[in-house]
C-alpha positions as CSV (number, residue, x, y, z in Angstrom):
1,M,11.4,83.5,130.4
2,G,13.9,86.2,130.9
3,I,14.0,89.5,129.1
4,R,15.6,89.3,125.6
5,L,17.5,92.3,124.4
6,D,17.1,93.6,120.8
7,W,20.6,92.6,119.7
8,E,20.0,89.1,120.8
9,V,16.8,89.0,118.8
10,E,18.6,90.3,115.6
11,A,21.4,87.8,116.0
12,E,18.9,84.9,116.2
13,K,17.2,86.1,113.1
14,T,20.5,86.3,111.2
15,H,21.5,82.8,112.3
16,T,18.1,81.5,111.3
17,Q,18.5,83.1,107.8
18,R,22.0,81.6,107.3
19,V,20.9,78.2,108.4
20,G,18.0,78.2,106.1
21,E,19.9,79.7,103.1
22,D,19.0,78.4,99.6
23,P,21.6,75.8,98.4
24,N,21.5,77.3,94.9
25,S,22.6,80.6,96.3
26,T,25.5,79.0,98.1
27,R,26.6,77.2,94.9
28,R,26.4,80.5,92.9
29,R,28.4,82.3,95.6
30,R,31.1,79.6,95.5
31,A,31.2,79.6,91.7
32,A,31.6,83.3,91.6
33,R,34.6,83.1,94.0
34,F,36.2,80.3,91.9
35,R,35.7,82.3,88.6
36,F,37.3,85.3,90.3
37,L,40.3,83.3,91.5
38,L,40.6,81.7,88.0
39,F,40.5,85.1,86.4
40,L,43.2,86.4,88.8
41,L,45.4,83.3,88.0
42,F,44.9,84.0,84.3
43,L,46.0,87.6,84.7
44,L,49.1,86.4,86.7
45,V,50.0,83.9,84.0
46,I,49.6,86.6,81.3
47,L,51.7,89.0,83.3
48,G,54.3,86.4,83.9
49,G,54.4,85.5,80.3
50,V,54.9,89.2,79.3
51,V,57.7,89.5,81.9
52,F,59.3,86.3,80.7
53,F,59.1,87.5,77.1
54,I,60.6,90.9,77.9
55,I,63.4,89.3,79.9
56,N,64.2,86.8,77.1
57,R,64.0,89.5,74.5
58,L,66.4,91.7,76.5
59,Q,68.7,88.8,77.0
60,A,68.6,88.0,73.3
61,L,69.4,91.6,72.5
62,D,72.2,91.6,75.1
63,D,73.5,88.4,73.5
64,E,73.3,90.0,70.0
65,V,75.3,93.0,71.3
66,K,77.9,90.7,72.9
67,Q,78.1,88.7,69.7
68,E,78.7,91.8,67.6
69,L,81.4,92.9,70.1
70,T,83.1,89.5,70.0
71,Q,83.0,89.5,66.2
72,T,84.7,92.9,66.2
73,V,87.4,91.7,68.6
74,E,88.0,88.6,66.5
75,A,88.3,90.8,63.4
76,E,90.8,93.0,65.1
77,I,92.9,90.1,66.3
78,A,92.7,88.5,62.8
79,A,94.1,91.8,61.3
80,L,97.0,91.6,63.8
81,R,97.7,87.9,62.9
82,L,97.5,88.6,59.1
83,G,99.5,91.9,59.4
84,D,96.6,93.9,57.8
85,L,97.2,97.4,59.1
86,S,94.3,99.0,57.2
87,A,91.8,96.5,58.7
88,F,93.2,97.0,62.1
89,I,93.1,100.8,62.0
90,A,89.6,100.7,60.6
91,I,88.4,99.3,63.9
92,Q,90.0,102.1,65.9
93,R,88.2,105.3,66.7
94,S,88.7,108.4,68.8
95,A,88.0,112.1,68.7
96,S,91.8,112.6,68.6
97,S,94.1,111.5,65.8
98,D,96.7,110.6,68.5
99,W,94.8,107.3,69.1
100,A,95.2,106.1,65.6
101,Q,98.9,106.9,65.7
102,E,99.3,105.1,69.0
103,Q,97.5,102.0,67.7
104,Q,99.7,102.0,64.6
105,Q,102.7,101.7,66.9
106,V,100.8,98.9,68.8
107,F,100.3,97.1,65.4
108,Y,104.0,97.1,64.6
109,Q,104.8,96.0,68.2
110,Y,102.6,93.0,67.6
111,Q,104.2,92.2,64.3
112,D,107.6,92.2,66.1
113,L,106.1,90.0,68.8
114,K,105.0,87.5,66.2
115,L,108.6,86.9,65.2
116,Q,109.2,85.3,68.6
117,D,108.6,81.6,69.2
118,N,105.4,80.3,70.8
119,V,103.3,83.5,70.4
120,E,99.6,82.8,70.0
121,L,97.1,85.7,69.4
122,T,94.1,83.6,70.2
123,G,91.6,86.4,70.3
124,R,89.7,84.5,72.9
125,V,87.5,86.9,74.9
126,T,87.8,85.9,78.6
127,D,85.6,88.6,80.1
128,V,83.0,91.2,78.9
129,A,81.5,94.1,80.8
130,L,78.8,96.2,79.1
131,D,77.4,99.5,80.1
132,R,75.0,100.7,77.4
133,T,77.2,101.9,74.6
134,R,80.6,101.1,76.1
135,A,82.4,97.8,76.8
136,R,85.4,96.5,78.6
137,V,86.9,93.3,77.2
138,G,89.5,90.9,78.5
139,I,91.5,89.3,75.6
140,E,93.8,86.3,75.9
141,E,97.3,86.1,74.5
142,I,99.7,83.2,74.9
143,I,103.4,84.1,74.8
144,G,106.0,81.4,75.5
145,G,103.3,79.1,76.8
146,I,102.2,81.6,79.4
147,P,98.6,83.1,79.2
148,Y,98.3,86.8,79.4
149,T,95.3,89.1,79.5
150,R,94.9,92.5,77.8
151,I,92.1,94.9,78.7
152,W,90.7,96.8,75.7
153,F,87.8,99.2,75.6
154,Y,85.1,99.6,72.9
155,W,82.3,102.0,72.1
156,R,79.2,101.2,70.1
157,Y,78.7,103.7,67.3
158,D,76.0,103.6,64.6
159,D,78.3,101.5,62.4
160,G,79.2,99.1,65.1
161,W,81.7,98.6,67.9
162,R,85.0,100.4,67.7
163,H,88.2,100.1,69.8
164,V,88.7,103.3,71.8
165,P,91.2,104.7,74.2
166,P,91.3,103.3,77.8
167,D,88.4,104.4,80.0
168,Y,89.7,103.8,83.5
169,T,86.4,105.0,85.0
170,F,85.0,101.8,83.7
171,W,87.3,99.5,85.7
172,G,84.5,98.1,87.9
173,D,83.1,98.7,91.3
174,V,85.4,99.3,94.3
175,S,85.8,96.4,96.7
176,T,88.2,95.3,99.5
177,E,90.2,92.2,100.2
178,E,91.3,91.6,103.7
179,Q,93.8,89.3,105.4
180,P,95.6,89.7,108.8
181,N,97.3,93.1,108.8
182,V,96.6,93.7,105.2
183,I,93.7,95.6,103.5
184,V,93.7,95.8,99.7
185,R,91.3,98.2,97.9
186,Y,90.7,97.5,94.2
187,R,88.2,97.5,91.4
188,D,86.6,94.5,89.7
189,V,89.3,94.0,87.0
190,D,91.9,93.4,89.7
191,H,90.1,90.9,91.8
192,Q,92.6,88.1,91.2
193,L,95.5,90.4,91.9
194,A,94.0,91.7,95.1
195,K,93.4,88.2,96.4
196,A,96.9,87.1,95.7
197,L,98.4,90.4,97.0
198,S,96.5,90.3,100.3
199,E,97.5,86.7,101.0
200,R,101.1,87.1,100.0
201,V,101.8,90.4,101.8
202,S,100.1,89.1,105.0
203,N,102.4,86.1,104.9
204,W,105.4,88.3,104.3
205,L,104.5,90.4,107.4
206,T,104.2,87.3,109.5
207,V,107.5,85.9,108.4
208,S,109.5,89.1,108.6
209,C,108.2,90.3,112.0
210,A,108.9,86.9,113.5
211,A,112.5,87.2,112.3
212,L,113.0,90.9,113.1
213,A,111.0,90.9,116.3
214,C,108.9,93.9,115.2
215,P,107.6,96.0,118.2
216,L,104.2,95.4,116.6
217,T,103.0,94.1,113.3
218,P,102.0,97.0,111.1
219,V,98.7,97.1,109.2
220,V,99.5,97.7,105.5
221,S,96.9,99.4,103.3
222,I,97.3,98.8,99.6
223,E,95.4,100.5,96.8
224,V,95.5,99.0,93.3
225,I,95.0,101.9,90.8
226,P,94.4,101.6,87.0
227,D,97.1,104.2,86.0
228,D,99.8,103.4,83.5
229,S,101.9,106.3,84.7
230,L,101.9,105.2,88.4
231,Q,104.9,103.6,90.0
232,V,104.8,101.2,93.0
233,G,105.4,103.3,96.0
234,W,104.4,104.4,99.5
235,L,101.8,107.2,99.6
236,S,104.0,109.0,102.1
237,P,107.0,108.2,104.4
238,E,104.8,108.4,107.5
239,N,102.2,105.7,106.8
240,W,101.9,102.2,105.6
241,Q,99.7,103.0,102.6
242,L,101.1,101.5,99.4
243,Q,99.9,102.3,95.8
244,I,100.3,99.8,93.0
245,P,99.4,100.3,89.3
246,S,97.1,97.6,88.0
247,P,99.1,95.2,85.8
248,Y,96.1,95.0,83.4
249,V,96.8,98.5,82.1
250,N,99.4,96.8,80.0
251,R,99.7,93.0,79.7
252,A,99.1,90.9,82.8
253,R,99.7,87.2,83.4
254,S,96.3,85.5,83.5
255,D,97.6,82.7,85.8
256,Q,99.7,85.0,88.0
257,P,98.7,88.7,87.9
258,F,100.9,89.3,91.0
259,D,103.9,88.3,88.9
260,T,107.6,88.1,89.9
261,D,108.5,91.6,88.8
262,L,105.6,93.1,90.8
263,Q,106.5,90.9,93.7
264,F,110.1,92.2,93.7
265,A,108.8,95.8,93.6
266,V,106.4,95.4,96.5
267,S,108.7,93.2,98.6
268,S,111.6,95.5,98.2
269,L,109.6,98.5,99.5
270,L,108.1,96.4,102.3
271,A,111.5,95.0,103.4
272,E,113.1,98.5,103.3
273,R,110.2,99.9,105.4
274,L,110.3,97.0,107.9
275,V,114.1,97.3,108.4
276,A,113.6,101.0,109.1
277,F,110.7,100.2,111.4
278,V,112.8,97.9,113.6
279,N,116.0,100.0,113.5
280,N,116.1,103.2,111.5
281,V,119.9,103.2,111.4
282,Q,121.6,105.4,108.9
283,P,124.9,103.7,108.2
284,I,128.1,105.7,107.6
285,Y,129.8,104.9,104.3
286,P,131.9,102.9,104.0
287,S,131.4,101.1,107.3
288,D,130.4,97.5,107.3
289,A,127.0,98.6,108.5
290,Y,126.4,100.1,105.1
291,Y,126.6,96.7,103.6
292,L,125.0,94.7,106.4
293,R,121.8,96.8,106.5
294,Q,121.2,96.4,102.7
295,S,122.0,92.7,103.1
296,V,119.2,92.3,105.6
297,V,116.8,94.0,103.2
298,S,117.9,91.7,100.3
299,W,117.6,88.7,102.6
300,L,114.0,89.6,103.4
301,V,113.3,90.1,99.7
302,G,114.7,86.6,99.0
303,R,112.6,85.1,101.7
304,F,109.5,86.9,100.4
305,V,109.8,86.1,96.7
306,Q,111.5,82.7,97.3
307,V,114.4,83.5,95.0
308,N,118.2,83.6,95.5
309,T,119.3,87.1,96.1
310,N,122.9,86.1,96.8
311,T,122.8,87.1,100.5
312,F,125.0,84.2,101.4
313,L,126.1,85.7,104.7
314,M,122.6,86.3,106.0
315,N,121.4,83.0,104.8
316,S,124.2,81.1,106.6
317,L,123.6,83.2,109.7
318,A,119.9,82.3,109.7
319,D,120.7,78.6,108.9
320,S,123.2,78.4,111.8
321,F,121.5,80.5,114.4
322,G,117.9,80.9,113.4
323,D,116.0,83.7,111.6
324,A,115.9,85.6,114.8
325,A,119.7,86.1,114.6
326,V,119.1,88.4,111.6
327,G,116.7,90.4,113.7
328,R,119.2,90.6,116.6
329,L,121.9,91.8,114.1
330,L,119.6,94.5,112.8
331,T,118.7,95.7,116.4
332,A,122.4,95.7,117.4
333,M,123.6,97.6,114.4
334,Q,124.9,101.2,114.8
335,P,125.8,103.7,112.0
336,D,129.5,102.8,112.2
337,S,129.2,99.1,113.1
338,S,131.9,96.8,111.7
339,I,131.5,93.1,111.0
340,T,132.4,92.4,114.6
341,V,128.7,93.1,115.4
342,L,128.2,89.4,114.4
343,G,130.0,88.5,117.6
344,Q,127.4,90.3,119.7
345,V,124.7,88.4,117.9
346,T,126.2,84.9,117.9
347,G,128.5,84.9,120.9
348,Q,131.3,83.7,118.8
349,S,134.4,85.4,117.3
350,L,134.8,85.9,113.6
351,E,137.5,83.2,113.5
352,Q,135.0,80.7,115.0
353,L,132.0,81.7,112.8
354,N,131.6,79.2,110.0
355,L,129.6,81.4,107.8
356,D,129.4,81.9,104.0
357,W,131.4,85.1,103.4
358,R,131.1,85.2,99.6
359,D,128.9,88.2,99.3
360,F,130.5,90.2,102.1
361,L,134.0,89.7,100.5
362,T,132.6,90.6,97.1
363,W,131.4,93.9,98.6
364,K,134.8,94.5,100.1
365,L,136.6,94.0,96.8
366,S,134.1,96.1,95.0
367,L,134.5,98.8,97.6
368,E,138.2,99.0,96.7
369,F,137.4,100.2,93.2
370,E,134.9,102.8,94.6
371,L,137.4,104.2,97.1
372,I,140.1,104.3,94.4
373,N,137.7,106.3,92.2
374,R,136.9,108.6,95.1
375,R,140.7,108.9,95.8
376,D,139.8,108.1,99.5
377,E,143.2,106.8,100.5
378,G,142.5,106.5,104.3
379,N,139.4,104.2,103.9
380,F,141.1,102.3,101.1
381,L,144.1,101.4,103.3
382,A,141.8,100.4,106.1
383,L,140.7,97.5,103.9
384,Y,144.2,96.0,104.1
385,D,146.2,94.5,107.0
386,T,148.9,97.2,106.8
387,R,150.8,95.6,109.6
388,D,152.1,93.2,106.9
389,E,154.6,94.9,104.6
390,N,153.6,93.0,101.5
391,A,150.0,93.8,102.1
392,R,150.8,97.5,102.6
393,N,152.9,97.7,99.4
394,S,150.2,95.9,97.4
395,A,147.6,98.4,98.7
396,Y,149.7,101.4,97.7
397,Q,150.4,100.0,94.2
398,R,146.7,99.4,93.5
399,F,145.7,102.8,94.8
400,N,148.4,104.7,92.9
401,A,147.6,102.7,89.7
402,N,144.1,104.2,89.8
403,S,142.8,101.4,87.5
404,P,139.3,101.7,86.2
405,A,136.6,99.8,88.1
406,E,135.9,96.2,87.2
407,A,133.0,93.9,88.1
408,V,134.1,91.5,90.7
409,V,132.5,88.5,92.3
410,V,133.8,86.0,94.9
411,N,132.8,82.5,93.7
412,S,134.2,80.5,96.6
413,V,135.7,81.0,100.1
414,Q,137.8,78.4,102.0
415,R,138.8,78.6,105.6
416,D,142.5,77.9,106.2
417,S,145.2,78.5,108.9
418,M,148.5,80.3,108.9
419,P,151.6,78.7,110.4
420,D,151.0,80.6,113.5
421,G,147.5,79.1,113.8
422,S,145.6,82.3,112.8
423,V,142.5,81.7,110.6
424,I,142.5,83.1,107.1
425,L,139.9,83.1,104.3
426,R,141.0,82.2,100.8
427,A,138.6,83.8,98.4
428,L,138.5,82.9,94.7
429,A,137.5,86.2,92.9
430,A,136.6,86.7,89.3
431,Y,137.3,90.1,87.8
432,G,135.8,91.5,84.6
433,V,132.8,90.6,82.4
434,S,131.4,87.1,82.8
435,G,132.9,84.7,80.3
436,N,135.9,87.1,79.8
437,N,137.3,87.5,83.2
438,T,140.4,86.7,85.2
439,Q,140.5,84.9,88.5
440,A,142.7,85.6,91.5
441,E,143.0,84.3,95.0
442,V,142.5,87.0,97.6
443,I,143.5,86.2,101.2
444,F,141.8,87.8,104.2
445,Q,142.8,87.6,107.9
446,I,141.6,89.2,111.1
447,A,143.2,92.5,111.9
448,D,141.9,95.1,114.3
449,G,139.0,92.6,114.9
450,V,137.8,92.5,111.3
451,W,138.5,90.7,108.0
452,K,141.2,92.6,106.1
453,R,143.0,91.9,102.9
454,L,146.4,90.3,103.1
455,N,147.6,90.2,99.5
């Protein structure tokens, strides 16, 4: 036998004791463990039940508060529908008496609105945001079959919810919506607007820069701000940061918060900035460049918003030679460019170009009245082919008559030829107010390389 160390002897004793442990002791030990686990499970069930009760109670209280708020809104809308000014004003509250006066005006505006067809003050609450004693509520209105949303604010007083002045600090958390070359910063209320805005402006940048051959596509940063005094505009002339007032500070379309009016405002600013970005030409009045530059801007707006902006010349140029022709025109334009710049862009003379001249000739005829009013004889005579005696005499007669300006629009233009083979344009122009105007045929032919009036 070898020598056994003390620790080996103790280990053997311990092993012997465990092997020979009393079975009753083992059962008691296991039972104790089970009772402990069962007690622990019981405590967890009790705790879970308490938590569940508290959550349910809080939810019930929250539902009660929302129900009280909804009932207040319904009562307020009912007062508007019934024309009950006293009931409506009773729901308004503010530390200032100005709010009650403002809401009285709102009440009468709604009464006038009700006289229109298809107006439904449904009073349906589309959204509720609660922050302890204050609330922000989205309320549905249907006007002419179009759903609108109004955002109203309420405060919970001891005697219930009351309609209070706008609290733009309670407009929701700040978020961002991003699309290629567009970043929109907004708050919760304007989520739908921000999504539509980012997608639409991103598409506008793609379309316009493809046509205008932008040196690079700018990144436009847009901030939507809940401020009823704010106008759509650039933060400064040096950057591409645009500020837009939230349409929900007044009445916003539920189905289209980025409505046509707001699209026009945004697209006009963007088109103007893009044109200056590609060629910041400053046209000299009354050169043709003065008209052509604005026509490019209007053409872009029409492409953006998908509406007819009456830019017939640019539309026909793009249709015949591609959108890039408009970009080439803009790049080639100088401050004193005449309409002959189209020849540089298309490689064709004005006589060869089969374009729609209606809006260009409308501008020429309107320009006559402006120059007469300015008593600018030199530029006025330059609109006529003064080589022709009849044209020269007609020009002097009109200038000396100094007739007041009239609205004028060219409704149609036909190409024709003179006996000598020269090309002329026969424009049918309407003078005066629509429905009470006179029509006259105005003839233009090429002189000094541009279209000039012959009669």
